[in-house]
C-alpha positions, 0 to 999 in steps of 0.5 A: 625326308623331313617333317614340320613341327612347331617349336617354341623358341625363347618364349616366343610364338611358335614357328614351323621348323624343318626336322629330319624324320627319324634322327634320334635314336631309340636308346636316347629317347628311352633314356630321356623319356624314362621309359625302357627300350622294351616298352619302346619296342611294344609301342612300335610294334603295336602301332602306338608310336612307330619309329623308322627302321633302318633296313639292312643296319646291323641290329636294325635300329630304330630312330625317332623323329622330334615330334614322335620323341615328345609324344613318347614323353607325353605317353610316359607321363600319362601312364604314370598318372595311372591311365590305361594304354587303352585310353591313352591310345584313344586320346592320341588317335583322337588328337592326331586326327583332329589337332596334329600337333597337339604336343605343342599347343596349349590345352586347358579346361573351361568348365566341363569343356576342354579347349585347344588353342590354335594359332590364336583360335580356340576349338572344343574338344570331342565330347567323347573324349573329354574324360581323356584330354584333361590329363593331357593339359598338365602333361603338356605344360610339364613337358614345356616346363621340363625342357627338351632334355626330360629325365636328364635335365640337370644337364640343361645349362650345357647340353641342348636339344633343338629340333632345327639343330643336328636333327634334334640330337643333343648338343653343346649349348649354343653350338652345333656340336653333338655330345655323342661326338664329344664323348667319342673324342674323349673315348678315343684319347683326346684330352678334354682341354685340347677338345675345348681349345679346338672348338672354342668351348669351355673345358667344364662344358666338355666334361658334362657333355661327356657325363650326359653322353654316358647317362644317355648311353 
């Protein structure tokens, strides 16, 4: 099962990218977004942001798509700004219905109106929702400025996340090598120097990838 999201790459146009639905584990999403697993679980149970649950798997792990990961970050930032969960639910429901890809679209204020730009065209948000939308303007911009690593963006020089690479999971920048895989090799006794040689990457990058994985765990 896949979904299509729009991903801004290299400062260029938004392009459609197929993404595996439910590829990011709840623990990783929580750590990068700066929210607790308990909060994620509550949002899942109440339908705000529902993850894909793997039936029959030990512990029934919850997996999130790239789209839902970005939405979790947006909701977390709105909560920090003091918006109530009730208002956030209303705003997300409105945007999901009228602007399904709002988390990738520029939003800006024009006088008393909130404008959403979609493929070069502008539309006015529903007037009844205008008090909810202005906060989303800064949230969308802040998420874009922070980059995909969110709360762990200090590792951005070495670690990258893109919806079209490894299902959106963290990888060594410029490769498809997942940081989780690198950390697993190290935990099983593989020397950093050997990993760097085999996969033709810098030893320092391997060490940072392991540090990132420990913080994301």
